C-alpha positions in Angstrom: -10.9 5.2 26.3 -9.0 7.8 25.3 -6.8 6.1 23.8 -8.8 4.2 22.4 -10.6 7.0 20.5 -7.9 9.1 19.6 -6.3 5.4 17.7 -9.9 5.3 16.2 -9.5 9.5 14.4 -5.8 8.6 13.2 -7.3 5.4 12.0 -10.4 7.0 10.1 -7.9 9.7 9.0 -5.2 7.4 6.9 -8.4 5.6 5.4 -9.5 9.6 4.4 -6.0 10.0 3.3 -5.9 6.4 1.3 -9.4 6.7 -0.6 -8.3 10.8 -1.8 -5.2 9.5 -2.7 -6.8 6.8 -5.2 -9.6 9.8 -6.2 -7.2 11.9 -6.9 -4.5 9.9 -8.9 -7.5 8.1 -10.6 -9.0 12.1 -11.3 -5.9 13.1 -12.9 -4.9 10.2 -15.5 -8.8 10.6 -17.0 -8.8 14.0 -16.9 -6.2 16.3 -17.6 -3.5 12.7 -19.1 -6.7 11.3 -21.2 -7.8 8.5 -20.0 -7.0 4.6 -19.9 -6.4 2.0 -22.4 -3.6 -1.0 -23.2 -2.4 -0.5 -26.6 1.4 1.0 -25.5 0.0 4.1 -26.0 1.1 7.0 -23.3 -2.9 6.0 -22.3 -1.9 3.1 -21.5 1.2 4.3 -19.4 -1.4 6.1 -17.2 -2.7 2.7 -15.6 0.8 3.3 -14.3 0.8 5.5 -11.2 -3.0 4.6 -10.9 -1.8 0.7 -10.1 1.2 2.0 -8.7 -0.7 4.4 -6.1 -3.0 1.6 -5.2 -1.1 -0.9 -4.4 2.4 0.5 -3.3 0.9 2.4 -1.0 -2.7 2.4 -0.2 -3.7 -1.0 0.1 0.1 -1.5 1.2 -1.2 0.5 4.4 -3.9 -0.4 5.2 -2.6 -3.7 5.5 0.3 -2.6 7.4 -1.9 -1.2 10.2 -4.6 -3.9 10.3 -4.0 -5.6 13.6 -3.3 -2.2 14.9 -7.8 -1.9 15.3 -8.1 -3.0 19.0 -11.5 -4.3 17.8 -9.6 -7.3 16.2 -7.5 -7.9 19.6 -10.5 -10.1 21.0 -10.2 -12.9 18.8 -8.0 -15.7 17.1 -5.6 -13.6 15.1 -5.3 -16.3 12.5 -8.5 -14.8 10.1 -6.7 -11.3 10.9 -2.8 -12.9 9.5 -5.0 -14.2 6.6 -6.3 -10.6 5.9 -3.0 -8.8 5.9 -1.8 -11.5 4.0 -4.3 -11.3 1.5 -4.3 -7.5 1.3 -1.1 -6.9 1.0 -1.0 -10.6 -1.6 -3.6 -8.2 -3.9 -1.3 -4.6 -3.5 1.4 -6.5 -5.2 -0.9 -7.7 -8.0 -1.4 -4.3 -8.2 2.3 -3.2 -8.7 3.1 -5.9 -11.0 0.3 -5.0 -13.3 1.6 -1.1 -12.6 5.2 -2.7 -13.6 3.8 -4.5 -17.0 1.7 -0.9 -18.4 4.9 0.6 -18.3 7.8 -0.9 -19.2 4.5 -2.3 -22.6 4.5 1.6 -23.1 7.9 1.9 -22.7 8.6 -0.7 -25.2 6.3 -0.1 -27.6 7.7 3.7 -28.6 10.8 2.4 -27.8 11.5 4.1 -24.7 15.0 3.0 -22.3 13.8 1.2 -19.3 14.6 1.3 -15.9 17.3 4.7 -16.8 15.7 7.3 -13.7 16.3 7.5 -10.0 12.6 7.3 -10.4 13.1 4.1 -11.9 15.4 2.1 -9.7 13.8 2.9 -6.3 10.2 1.8 -8.1 12.0 -1.7 -8.7 14.0 -2.3 -5.7 10.8 -1.2 -3.8 8.6 -4.1 -5.8 11.4 -6.0 -5.2 11.9 -5.7 -1.6 7.6 -6.4 -1.3 8.4 -10.1 -3.2 11.1 -11.1 -0.6 9.3 -9.4 2.4 5.1 -11.4 1.7 7.4 -14.4 0.2 9.6 -14.6 4.4 6.5 -13.2 6.1 4.3 -16.0 4.4 7.6 -18.3 5.7 7.7 -17.3 8.7 4.3 -16.7 10.2 2.1 -18.9 7.7 3.4 -22.4 7.4 3.3 -25.0 10.2 6.7 -26.4 10.9 8.4 -22.5 11.0 10.2 -22.9 14.8 8.5 -20.6 17.3 11.5 -19.0 18.2 11.9 -17.5 14.2 9.3 -15.9 13.8 10.1 -14.2 17.2 13.2 -13.4 15.7 11.6 -12.4 12.7 8.1 -10.4 14.0 10.8 -7.7 14.5 12.6 -6.7 11.3 9.1 -7.7 9.5 7.8 -4.7 11.4 10.6 -2.9 10.9 11.6 -3.9 6.9 7.9 -3.3 6.8 8.2 0.3 7.1 10.7 1.1 4.9 9.0 -0.3 2.3 6.3 2.1 2.5 9.1 4.8 3.0 10.8 3.8 -0.6 7.1 3.5 -1.9 6.3 6.7 -1.2 9.5 8.2 -2.6 9.4 6.4 -5.4 5.8 8.3 -6.6 6.3 11.3 -5.6 9.6 11.4 -7.8 7.2 10.0 -10.5 4.8 12.6 -10.2 7.6 14.4 -10.0 8.9 13.1 -13.1 5.9 13.1 -15.4 4.9 16.7 -14.6 8.0 17.6 -16.0 7.6 15.7 -19.4 4.2 16.5 -20.2 4.2 20.4 -18.6 5.7 22.4 -21.3 4.9 25.4 -23.3 7.0 24.9 -26.1 6.5 21.4 -27.1 2.6 20.3 -26.6 1.0 23.5 -25.7 0.6 23.3 -21.9 1.4 25.3 -19.7 5.1 25.3 -18.1 5.3 23.3 -14.6 7.0 26.7 -13.1 3.8 28.4 -13.7 1.7 26.3 -11.7 -1.5 25.9 -14.2 -3.9 23.9 -12.0 -3.1 20.7 -13.5 0.5 21.4 -11.6 -1.4 22.7 -8.8 -3.7 19.3 -8.2 -0.8 16.8 -9.0 1.2 18.7 -6.2 -1.8 18.5 -3.8 -2.1 15.1 -4.7 1.5 14.3 -3.9 1.1 16.0 -0.5 -1.4 13.6 0.1 0.5 10.9 -0.7 3.6 12.5 2.1 0.5 12.6 4.8 -0.8 9.2 4.2 2.6 7.3 4.4 3.2 9.9 7.7 -0.4 8.8 9.8 0.2 5.3 8.4 4.1 5.1 10.1 2.4 7.1 13.4 0.2 4.7 13.6 2.8 1.4 12.9 4.9 3.0 16.0 2.7 4.4 18.9 3.4 1.5 21.3 0.2 1.5 22.6 -1.8 1.1 20.1 0.3 -2.5 19.5 -1.5 -5.9 19.8 -0.7 -7.2 22.9 0.8 -11.1 22.5 -0.9 -13.3 24.6 1.1 -14.4 27.8 0.7 -18.1 26.5 3.8 -20.7 25.4 5.7 -19.5 22.6 4.9 -15.2 23.2 1.4 -15.9 21.1 3.0 -17.7 18.6 1.9 -21.5 20.0 -0.6 -22.4 17.1 0.8 -21.6 13.3 -1.8 -20.9 11.2 -2.8 -23.7 9.2 -2.7 -25.5 12.3 -6.0 -23.5 13.6 -9.2 -25.1 13.2 -11.3 -22.3 12.5 -15.3 -23.0 12.3 -16.8 -21.2 8.9 -19.5 -20.1 11.3 -16.6 -18.3 12.8 -15.0 -16.8 10.1 -18.3 -15.5 8.4 -18.4 -13.3 12.4 -15.5 -12.2 12.6 -15.1 -11.1 8.5 -18.8 -9.3 8.9 -18.8 -8.1 12.1 -15.2 -6.1 11.3 -15.1 -2.2 11.0 -17.3 -1.8 7.9 -15.3 1.8 7.0 -12.4 -0.3 6.4 -13.7 -3.5 4.5 -16.0 -0.3 2.4 -13.0 1.8 1.7 -10.7 -1.3 0.6 -13.1 -2.0 -1.8 -14.0 1.2 -3.0 -10.1 1.4 -3.8 -10.4 -2.3 -5.8 
């Protein structure tokens, strides 16, 4: 009982930090950076950090910890697999929109693409994310994938998922820092220099700390063995029924979706 209480404390902290990250990145670009547009101006660039933080960090982190919720252990794993894959797909869509925003902005202003360390890490992260999602779908959602392949793939899938999250955080932190160096220049645009820690710098530095804290909480949840979903002792170590072979009544699926932790769904809806 105490172990579950500790988990839900960390889970609530994860949700709160994730929501704060989305609020901070949106507020920063809406207030200090002038808002949003899709016209090739700097206002279009402002979509880039919002989409990337929301997708590659927050939604990705939420999807990663979904299986750790003890409530889900009482039910068939199938709907949670679908929710996990669906949330990751939504995160990937956000990341693609973020890339479109920055590439369009660069092309409209004759700015080179993919020249900075931040951009290299970021594009590698998105590429690995795409491969990870495709591999996960093939291994765990296709009915003809052999059980032995699933068993071998699962540890690698979990490990690679953690690597992608860490790379996402590194990319976001480096991008935030790069942006502040670009825009906080007293002799160019009348702002106070970054070194003098103007209010925007303090706010955005705090935002960066929140991203790191969110990532650490997600990793803490993922790597606590007591919080891992127990695999049934049936044939195939829990992989006896591939997801596309399992028949789930619409009533049961509706029940699972409605009874699921309200705070989890509320956070995802608010994030989107």
